[in-house]
DRENPA-3360 file (N, C-alpha, C; in nm, 2 decimals, always signed):
BEGIN
1 = XXXXXXXX = +9.74/+10.94/+4.12/+9.87/+10.88/+4.15/+9.85/+10.78/+4.26 ~ +9.91/+10.67/+4.25/+9.91/+10.57/+4.36/+10.02/+10.59/+4.46 ~ +10.01/+10.51/+4.57/+10.12/+10.52/+4.66/+10.25/+10.47/+4.60 ~ +10.25/+10.37/+4.52/+10.37/+10.32/+4.46/+10.43/+10.42/+4.36 ~ +10.35/+10.49/+4.29/+10.40/+10.60/+4.20/+10.46/+10.71/+4.28 ~ +10.39/+10.75/+4.39/+10.43/+10.85/+4.47/+10.57/+10.82/+4.53 ~ +10.59/+10.70/+4.58/+10.71/+10.66/+4.64/+10.82/+10.64/+4.54 ~ +10.79/+10.60/+4.42/+10.89/+10.58/+4.32/+10.94/+10.72/+4.28;
9 = XXXXXXXX = +10.85/+10.82/+4.26/+10.89/+10.95/+4.22/+10.97/+11.02/+4.34 ~ +10.92/+11.00/+4.46/+11.00/+11.05/+4.58/+11.14/+11.00/+4.58 ~ +11.16/+10.87/+4.56/+11.29/+10.81/+4.56/+11.38/+10.88/+4.45 ~ +11.32/+10.90/+4.33/+11.40/+10.96/+4.22/+11.43/+11.10/+4.25 ~ +11.34/+11.18/+4.31/+11.37/+11.32/+4.34/+11.46/+11.34/+4.45 ~ +11.48/+11.24/+4.54/+11.57/+11.24/+4.65/+11.71/+11.19/+4.61 ~ +11.73/+11.16/+4.49/+11.86/+11.10/+4.44/+11.98/+11.18/+4.47 ~ +11.97/+11.31/+4.49/+12.08/+11.39/+4.51/+12.12/+11.42/+4.66;
17 = XXXXXXXX = +12.05/+11.35/+4.75/+12.09/+11.37/+4.89/+12.16/+11.24/+4.94 ~ +12.24/+11.26/+5.05/+12.31/+11.14/+5.10/+12.22/+11.02/+5.12 ~ +12.27/+10.90/+5.09/+12.20/+10.78/+5.10/+12.13/+10.75/+5.23 ~ +12.19/+10.78/+5.34/+12.13/+10.75/+5.47/+12.01/+10.85/+5.49 ~ +12.02/+10.97/+5.45/+11.91/+11.07/+5.46/+11.80/+11.03/+5.37 ~ +11.83/+10.98/+5.25/+11.73/+10.94/+5.15/+11.65/+10.82/+5.21 ~ +11.73/+10.72/+5.26/+11.67/+10.60/+5.31/+11.58/+10.63/+5.43 ~ +11.62/+10.72/+5.51/+11.54/+10.76/+5.63/+11.41/+10.82/+5.59;
25 = XXXXXXXX = +11.42/+10.91/+5.49/+11.30/+10.98/+5.44/+11.20/+10.88/+5.38 ~ +11.26/+10.79/+5.29/+11.17/+10.69/+5.23/+11.11/+10.60/+5.33 ~ +11.18/+10.56/+5.43/+11.12/+10.47/+5.53/+11.01/+10.54/+5.61 ~ +11.04/+10.67/+5.64/+10.94/+10.75/+5.71/+10.81/+10.75/+5.63 ~ +10.81/+10.79/+5.50/+10.69/+10.80/+5.42/+10.63/+10.66/+5.40 ~ +10.71/+10.56/+5.38/+10.65/+10.42/+5.37/+10.57/+10.39/+5.49 ~ +10.63/+10.41/+5.61/+10.56/+10.38/+5.73/+10.44/+10.47/+5.76 ~ +10.45/+10.60/+5.71/+10.34/+10.69/+5.72/+10.22/+10.63/+5.65;
33 = XXXXXXXX = +10.24/+10.58/+5.52/+10.13/+10.52/+5.45/+10.08/+10.39/+5.52 ~ +10.17/+10.31/+5.57/+10.13/+10.18/+5.63/+10.05/+10.21/+5.76 ~ +10.10/+10.31/+5.84/+10.02/+10.34/+5.96/+9.88/+10.39/+5.93 ~ +9.87/+10.47/+5.82/+9.74/+10.52/+5.79/+9.64/+10.41/+5.74 ~ +9.70/+10.31/+5.68/+9.62/+10.20/+5.63/+9.58/+10.22/+5.48 ~ +9.57/+10.11/+5.41/+9.54/+10.12/+5.27/+9.41/+10.19/+5.24 ~ +9.31/+10.18/+5.33/+9.18/+10.25/+5.31/+9.20/+10.40/+5.31 ~ +9.31/+10.45/+5.37/+9.33/+10.60/+5.37/+9.43/+10.65/+5.28;
41 = XXXXXXXX = +9.48/+10.56/+5.19/+9.58/+10.60/+5.09/+9.55/+10.73/+5.01 ~ +9.43/+10.73/+4.96/+9.39/+10.85/+4.88/+9.40/+10.98/+4.96 ~ +9.35/+10.97/+5.08/+9.35/+11.09/+5.17/+9.50/+11.13/+5.20 ~ +9.58/+11.04/+5.23/+9.72/+11.07/+5.25/+9.79/+11.14/+5.13 ~ +9.76/+11.08/+5.01/+9.81/+11.14/+4.89/+9.76/+11.28/+4.87 ~ +9.64/+11.31/+4.90/+9.59/+11.45/+4.89/+9.66/+11.54/+4.99 ~ +9.68/+11.49/+5.11/+9.74/+11.57/+5.22/+9.88/+11.60/+5.18 ~ +9.96/+11.51/+5.13/+10.10/+11.53/+5.09/+10.11/+11.61/+4.97;
49 = XXXXXXXX = +10.01/+11.62/+4.88/+10.00/+11.69/+4.76/+10.08/+11.64/+4.65 ~ +10.21/+11.64/+4.66/+10.30/+11.59/+4.56/+10.43/+11.55/+4.61 ~ +10.50/+11.46/+4.54/+10.64/+11.42/+4.58/+10.73/+11.54/+4.58 ~ +10.71/+11.63/+4.48/+10.79/+11.75/+4.48/+10.78/+11.84/+4.60 ~ +10.66/+11.85/+4.65/+10.64/+11.93/+4.78/+10.71/+11.86/+4.89 ~ +10.69/+11.73/+4.90/+10.76/+11.66/+5.01/+10.91/+11.67/+5.00 ~ +10.97/+11.66/+4.88/+11.11/+11.67/+4.87/+11.16/+11.81/+4.91 ~ +11.08/+11.92/+4.87/+11.11/+12.05/+4.91/+11.12/+12.06/+5.06;
57 = XXXXXXXX = +11.03/+12.01/+5.13/+11.02/+12.01/+5.28/+11.14/+11.93/+5.33 ~ +11.17/+11.82/+5.28/+11.29/+11.74/+5.33/+11.42/+11.82/+5.31 ~ +11.44/+11.87/+5.19/+11.56/+11.94/+5.16/+11.57/+12.07/+5.24 ~ +11.46/+12.14/+5.27/+11.47/+12.25/+5.35/+11.51/+12.21/+5.50 ~ +11.46/+12.10/+5.54/+11.50/+12.05/+5.67/+11.65/+12.02/+5.68 ~ +11.70/+11.96/+5.57/+11.84/+11.93/+5.57/+11.93/+12.05/+5.57 ~ +11.88/+12.16/+5.50/+11.96/+12.28/+5.49/+11.96/+12.35/+5.63 ~ +11.85/+12.34/+5.70/+11.84/+12.40/+5.84/+11.93/+12.32/+5.93;
65 = XXXXX = +11.94/+12.19/+5.92/+12.03/+12.11/+6.00/+12.17/+12.14/+5.97 ~ +12.21/+12.15/+5.84/+12.34/+12.19/+5.80/+12.39/+12.32/+5.86 ~ +12.30/+12.42/+5.86/+12.33/+12.55/+5.90/+12.35/+12.56/+6.05 ~ +12.30/+12.47/+6.13/+12.31/+12.47/+6.27/+12.44/+12.40/+6.32 ~ +12.50/+12.32/+6.23/+12.63/+12.25/+6.27/+12.75/+12.34/+6.27;
% end
């Protein structure tokens, strides 16, 4: 999987959360890849494992935030 594929799938999987939260998450991961550099893209993809795992983490964080309000 390439960075572009990862980001496209991440965007699709985040389609059911509010737009501002989705945009913030996508910006975060885009910058995460940029900061690591193109030469480390494969390593980052291995560390993140899958877009599904990242989405699970993001949504769990959102649920925790909602329950504290």
